[in-house]
C-alpha positions as CSV (number, residue, x, y, z in Angstrom):
1,M,-93.1,-35.3,90.1
2,A,-89.4,-34.4,90.3
3,A,-90.2,-31.8,93.1
4,K,-92.1,-34.5,95.0
5,E,-89.2,-37.0,94.7
6,E,-86.7,-34.4,95.9
7,A,-88.9,-33.5,98.9
8,N,-89.1,-37.2,99.8
9,R,-85.3,-37.7,99.4
10,L,-84.7,-34.6,101.5
11,E,-87.0,-35.8,104.3
12,V,-85.3,-39.2,104.4
13,S,-81.8,-37.6,104.4
14,L,-82.6,-35.2,107.3
15,N,-84.1,-38.0,109.4
16,K,-81.1,-40.2,109.2
17,Q,-78.4,-40.2,111.8
18,T,-75.1,-40.0,109.9
19,S,-71.7,-38.6,110.6
20,L,-71.3,-37.0,107.2
21,F,-73.8,-34.6,105.7
22,C,-73.1,-32.4,102.6
23,I,-74.5,-29.2,101.2
24,I,-73.9,-28.4,97.5
25,I,-74.1,-24.6,96.8
26,G,-74.8,-24.1,93.1
27,F,-76.9,-26.8,91.5
28,G,-75.9,-26.4,87.8
29,K,-74.1,-29.1,85.8
30,M,-71.2,-29.5,88.2
31,G,-73.4,-29.4,91.3
32,R,-75.6,-32.2,89.9
33,L,-72.5,-34.2,89.0
34,V,-71.3,-33.9,92.6
35,S,-74.7,-34.9,93.9
36,S,-74.7,-38.1,91.8
37,Q,-71.3,-39.1,93.1
38,L,-72.4,-38.5,96.7
39,T,-75.5,-40.7,96.1
40,K,-73.2,-43.4,94.8
41,L,-71.2,-43.2,98.0
42,N,-74.4,-43.3,100.0
43,I,-73.7,-39.9,101.5
44,D,-76.7,-37.6,102.4
45,W,-76.8,-34.2,100.9
46,I,-78.9,-31.1,100.3
47,S,-78.5,-28.4,97.6
48,V,-78.9,-24.7,97.4
49,D,-79.3,-22.6,94.2
50,T,-80.6,-19.0,93.8
51,K,-81.4,-19.5,90.1
52,T,-85.2,-19.4,89.4
53,G,-86.5,-22.8,88.4
54,S,-83.6,-24.7,90.0
55,S,-84.3,-28.2,91.3
56,A,-82.2,-27.5,94.4
57,S,-83.5,-28.3,97.9
58,Y,-83.4,-24.6,99.0
59,A,-83.3,-21.2,97.2
60,N,-80.4,-19.9,99.3
61,I,-78.4,-20.7,102.4
62,K,-80.4,-18.3,104.6
63,A,-83.6,-20.2,103.6
64,T,-82.0,-23.4,104.9
65,P,-83.4,-24.3,108.4
66,S,-81.0,-24.1,111.3
67,H,-81.5,-27.8,112.2
68,V,-80.3,-28.7,108.6
69,I,-77.3,-26.3,108.8
70,D,-76.3,-27.9,112.1
71,K,-75.9,-31.3,110.3
72,V,-73.5,-30.1,107.6
73,T,-70.0,-31.4,107.7
74,H,-68.8,-30.8,104.1
75,V,-69.6,-28.0,101.7
76,F,-69.2,-28.1,97.9
77,I,-69.1,-24.6,96.3
78,C,-70.2,-25.1,92.6
79,V,-71.1,-21.5,91.7
80,P,-69.5,-19.5,88.9
81,T,-66.0,-18.4,89.5
82,Q,-67.0,-14.7,89.9
83,A,-69.1,-15.6,92.9
84,H,-66.5,-17.8,94.8
85,R,-65.4,-15.1,97.2
86,A,-68.9,-14.0,98.2
87,V,-70.2,-17.5,98.7
88,L,-67.0,-18.6,100.5
89,E,-67.3,-15.7,103.0
90,E,-70.9,-16.7,103.7
91,V,-69.9,-20.4,104.1
92,L,-67.0,-19.6,106.5
93,S,-69.5,-17.7,108.6
94,I,-72.4,-20.1,108.6
95,F,-70.4,-23.4,108.6
96,P,-67.3,-22.6,110.8
97,N,-66.2,-26.2,111.2
98,S,-67.0,-27.7,107.8
99,Q,-64.6,-28.9,105.2
100,I,-65.0,-27.0,101.9
101,M,-64.4,-28.0,98.3
102,L,-64.2,-25.2,95.9
103,E,-64.5,-25.4,92.1
104,K,-61.6,-24.3,89.9
105,P,-60.2,-21.7,89.2
106,V,-60.0,-20.5,92.8
107,C,-61.4,-17.0,92.0
108,S,-61.8,-14.2,89.5
109,P,-58.7,-11.8,89.1
110,K,-60.4,-9.1,91.2
111,D,-60.5,-11.3,94.2
112,F,-57.1,-12.9,93.8
113,H,-55.3,-10.6,96.3
114,W,-57.9,-11.4,99.0
115,F,-57.4,-15.2,98.6
116,Q,-53.6,-14.8,98.5
117,Q,-53.6,-12.7,101.7
118,N,-55.8,-15.1,103.6
119,M,-54.7,-18.6,102.4
120,H,-52.4,-19.2,105.3
121,K,-55.0,-18.5,108.0
122,N,-56.1,-21.6,109.9
123,V,-59.7,-21.2,108.8
124,F,-58.6,-21.4,105.1
125,R,-56.8,-24.7,105.7
126,R,-60.2,-26.4,105.5
127,I,-60.6,-25.4,101.8
128,W,-59.7,-27.8,99.0
129,I,-60.0,-27.5,95.2
130,N,-62.0,-29.9,93.0
131,N,-59.0,-30.9,90.9
132,H,-60.1,-34.4,90.1
133,Y,-57.7,-35.1,87.2
134,V,-55.1,-35.8,89.8
135,E,-56.9,-39.1,90.5
136,C,-56.3,-40.4,86.9
137,S,-54.2,-43.5,87.3
138,N,-52.8,-43.3,83.8
139,I,-51.4,-39.8,84.5
140,H,-49.6,-41.3,87.6
141,R,-48.4,-44.2,85.5
142,L,-46.9,-41.9,82.9
143,R,-45.5,-39.6,85.6
144,K,-43.6,-42.5,87.2
145,I,-42.0,-43.3,83.8
146,L,-41.0,-39.7,83.1
147,H,-39.7,-39.0,86.5
148,S,-37.5,-42.1,86.3
149,R,-35.7,-40.7,83.3
150,N,-33.4,-37.6,83.1
151,K,-34.3,-36.8,79.5
152,K,-35.5,-33.6,77.8
153,K,-39.0,-34.0,76.7
154,C,-41.9,-32.2,75.0
155,I,-45.3,-32.4,76.7
156,E,-48.2,-31.5,74.5
157,I,-51.7,-31.2,76.1
158,G,-54.8,-30.5,74.0
159,F,-58.3,-30.1,75.4
160,Y,-61.0,-29.4,72.8
161,K,-64.7,-29.3,73.0
162,N,-67.5,-27.9,70.9
163,R,-69.2,-25.4,73.3
164,A,-71.3,-23.5,70.8
165,S,-74.6,-24.7,72.3
166,D,-73.2,-24.0,75.8
167,N,-72.3,-20.4,74.9
168,I,-75.7,-19.7,73.3
169,A,-77.4,-20.9,76.5
170,G,-75.2,-18.6,78.5
171,R,-73.1,-21.3,80.1
172,F,-69.3,-21.5,80.3
173,V,-68.9,-17.8,79.5
174,D,-65.8,-16.6,81.4
175,N,-65.0,-13.0,80.8
176,D,-61.8,-13.1,82.9
177,Y,-60.0,-16.2,81.7
178,L,-61.9,-16.6,78.4
179,V,-61.0,-19.9,76.6
180,W,-58.3,-20.8,79.2
181,G,-61.0,-20.7,81.9
182,Y,-62.7,-23.8,80.6
183,E,-59.9,-26.4,80.9
184,G,-56.7,-24.4,81.6
185,F,-56.6,-25.3,85.3
186,H,-56.7,-29.1,84.5
187,M,-54.1,-28.7,81.7
188,L,-51.6,-26.9,84.0
189,T,-52.1,-29.4,86.7
190,I,-51.4,-32.3,84.4
191,A,-48.2,-30.6,83.1
192,A,-47.0,-29.9,86.6
193,M,-47.6,-33.6,87.6
194,L,-45.5,-34.8,84.6
195,L,-42.6,-32.4,85.3
196,P,-40.0,-33.0,88.0
197,T,-40.9,-31.0,91.2
198,E,-38.4,-28.2,90.7
199,E,-39.2,-27.8,87.0
200,A,-43.0,-27.8,87.8
201,S,-42.5,-25.0,90.3
202,K,-40.6,-22.9,87.7
203,Y,-43.3,-23.7,85.1
204,L,-46.2,-22.6,87.3
205,D,-44.2,-19.5,88.3
206,T,-43.7,-18.7,84.6
207,R,-39.9,-18.8,84.8
208,G,-39.0,-19.6,81.2
209,H,-39.7,-18.5,77.6
210,S,-43.3,-18.4,76.4
211,S,-45.2,-17.5,73.3
212,Y,-48.9,-17.3,72.7
213,R,-51.4,-17.4,69.8
214,H,-55.1,-17.1,69.7
215,E,-58.1,-16.5,67.6
216,A,-61.8,-15.7,68.4
217,L,-64.4,-15.8,65.6
218,S,-68.0,-15.8,66.8
219,D,-68.5,-19.2,68.3
220,I,-64.9,-20.4,67.4
221,S,-62.2,-19.6,70.0
222,W,-58.8,-21.2,70.5
223,A,-55.6,-20.5,72.3
224,F,-52.1,-21.9,72.2
225,E,-49.2,-21.5,74.7
226,E,-45.7,-22.8,74.0
227,F,-43.4,-22.8,77.0
228,A,-39.6,-23.6,77.2
229,L,-37.8,-24.3,80.5
230,E,-34.0,-23.9,81.0
231,S,-33.8,-27.6,81.4
232,G,-34.8,-28.0,77.7
233,D,-38.3,-29.3,78.5
234,K,-41.1,-27.8,76.4
235,I,-44.7,-27.7,77.2
236,L,-47.4,-27.0,74.7
237,L,-51.0,-26.2,75.8
238,K,-53.7,-26.1,73.2
239,T,-57.5,-25.6,73.7
240,S,-60.5,-24.6,71.8
241,T,-64.3,-24.2,72.1
242,N,-65.2,-25.5,68.6
243,G,-64.0,-29.0,69.3
244,R,-60.9,-29.1,67.2
245,D,-57.1,-28.5,67.3
246,M,-56.8,-25.3,65.3
247,T,-53.1,-25.9,64.8
248,D,-53.9,-29.2,63.0
249,M,-56.1,-28.7,60.1
250,N,-56.3,-32.4,59.4
251,M,-58.2,-33.0,62.7
252,P,-61.9,-33.4,61.9
253,K,-64.3,-31.0,63.5
254,L,-66.4,-32.4,66.3
255,Y,-69.8,-30.9,65.7
256,S,-71.7,-32.4,68.7
257,G,-72.0,-30.3,71.8
258,L,-71.4,-33.5,73.8
259,Q,-68.2,-34.5,72.1
260,R,-64.8,-33.6,73.2
261,A,-61.1,-34.5,72.6
262,R,-58.6,-34.5,75.4
263,K,-55.1,-35.7,74.8
264,V,-51.7,-35.7,76.4
265,F,-48.8,-36.5,74.1
266,V,-45.1,-36.8,75.3
267,S,-42.1,-37.2,73.1
268,I,-38.7,-37.8,74.7
269,S,-35.6,-36.2,73.1
270,D,-32.9,-38.5,71.6
271,E,-35.2,-41.5,71.8
272,Q,-37.8,-42.9,69.5
273,E,-40.3,-43.1,72.3
274,T,-43.6,-41.4,72.7
275,Y,-46.5,-41.7,75.1
276,E,-50.1,-40.7,74.6
277,L,-53.0,-40.5,77.0
278,E,-56.4,-40.0,75.4
279,F,-59.4,-39.2,77.6
280,G,-62.6,-40.7,76.3
281,H,-65.5,-38.6,75.1
282,D,-68.3,-41.0,75.3
283,P,-71.5,-38.8,75.1
284,F,-73.2,-41.1,77.6
285,E,-70.4,-40.7,80.1
286,H,-71.3,-37.8,82.4
287,T,-68.5,-38.1,84.9
288,Q,-65.4,-36.3,83.9
289,P,-62.7,-37.0,82.9
290,G,-64.1,-40.4,81.9
291,P,-62.3,-43.3,80.4
292,C,-58.6,-42.9,79.7
293,Y,-56.4,-44.8,77.3
294,S,-52.6,-45.1,77.5
295,I,-50.7,-45.9,74.3
296,S,-47.0,-46.2,73.5
297,G,-44.7,-47.8,70.9
298,S,-42.8,-50.0,73.3
299,T,-42.9,-49.3,77.0
300,I,-46.7,-49.1,77.4
301,N,-48.7,-51.2,75.1
302,T,-52.0,-51.6,76.9
303,V,-55.4,-49.9,77.2
304,M,-56.5,-49.0,80.7
305,S,-59.7,-47.4,81.7
306,E,-60.1,-45.0,84.6
307,E,-62.5,-46.2,87.3
308,N,-64.1,-42.8,88.2
309,P,-61.7,-40.0,89.0
310,L,-64.4,-37.6,90.3
311,L,-65.9,-40.2,92.6
312,I,-62.4,-41.1,93.9
313,H,-61.6,-37.4,94.5
314,I,-64.8,-36.7,96.4
315,E,-64.3,-39.8,98.5
316,K,-60.8,-38.7,99.4
317,F,-62.2,-35.2,100.3
318,L,-64.7,-36.8,102.6
319,K,-61.9,-38.9,104.2
320,S,-59.5,-35.9,104.5
321,S,-56.9,-37.6,102.3
322,L,-56.4,-35.3,99.4
323,D,-52.9,-34.4,98.3
324,E,-51.1,-31.1,97.7
325,Y,-52.4,-30.9,94.1
326,S,-55.9,-30.2,95.6
327,S,-54.7,-27.7,98.3
328,L,-55.8,-24.1,98.2
329,E,-52.2,-23.1,98.0
330,F,-51.6,-25.1,94.8
331,G,-55.0,-23.8,93.4
332,I,-53.9,-20.2,94.0
333,Q,-50.6,-20.8,92.3
334,V,-52.3,-22.3,89.2
335,T,-55.0,-19.6,89.2
336,K,-52.3,-16.9,89.2
337,R,-50.7,-18.7,86.2
338,L,-54.1,-18.7,84.4
339,M,-54.4,-14.9,85.0
340,R,-51.1,-14.3,83.3
341,M,-52.0,-16.7,80.4
342,A,-55.2,-14.8,79.8
343,E,-53.4,-11.4,79.9
344,C,-50.7,-12.5,77.5
345,T,-53.0,-14.4,75.1
346,Y,-55.8,-11.8,74.8
347,R,-54.3,-8.4,75.6
348,F,-51.1,-8.7,73.8
349,G,-52.0,-11.2,71.0
350,E,-48.7,-12.7,69.7
351,N,-46.4,-12.4,72.7
352,K,-42.9,-13.4,73.4
353,N,-40.9,-12.8,76.5
């Protein structure tokens, strides 16, 4: 029944005369999320996935009819990170005029030099990164408050999810970035947004003092980075794949594979002022990052839900109105930072420099 419905949807899409037509390459969890957002926007799309048993429209790009390829204006690359370069090279050849959205991180470490060498070529200026946390209105709200003050601060970002069932099923296994490969890109982006521009650049270029801790025990894996800038600002990144903050033993374990905790906590030096953003983890909410709540002792005292950051991000991509945080250049800078984090965390264990 599902195959018949997909065939009918595909036939209707191909017969419509539209100015925008998308192809989603890789029809796993993220590919399906993208397709649901495009459907909400009433944008026609097809999908490609080489995986046996996939519900995608076609088994591979070469199996896609030429009259279908000719309609494509936008490409979403949702394959595993290790395959980004190979798929991108094929996309640039087959869809020479399309706009391209690439999942994060930009690439695996073995392909980093290739991306870095080519990113300033004109053809690469059509590539954008799916960095949808930049559309969270509460992050922008907090950013405006912090940027208006010249105060030292501590920014603590913790993303935790129980991924045991994912790992058993073979999903979310990243042998290059390991635990940082799950949410590290988003965490670094949020930190960069909350810091002043010059400090953010130093932070992403790793100009400061850092220390790392980690542990990996069967299905439990967590990592911690503490970073201090010359300005006095401190940034703490904490993540785990067992659904809890391993540095806070009072935090209850989240056993469900659907549950997650994602928080941003900011304390300002010399003031009794703190800010906290907590991204919701409603198991029925399939669009990330989901609802977001902003809490503070005095300045902010309201609860605000996000509309749909992923939908907003995709709509901006289709309208060519994404900002620098979704550019390939920014994505490469963050990916390089992730490479260093993985190296320091896992190859040197406890590390200080």
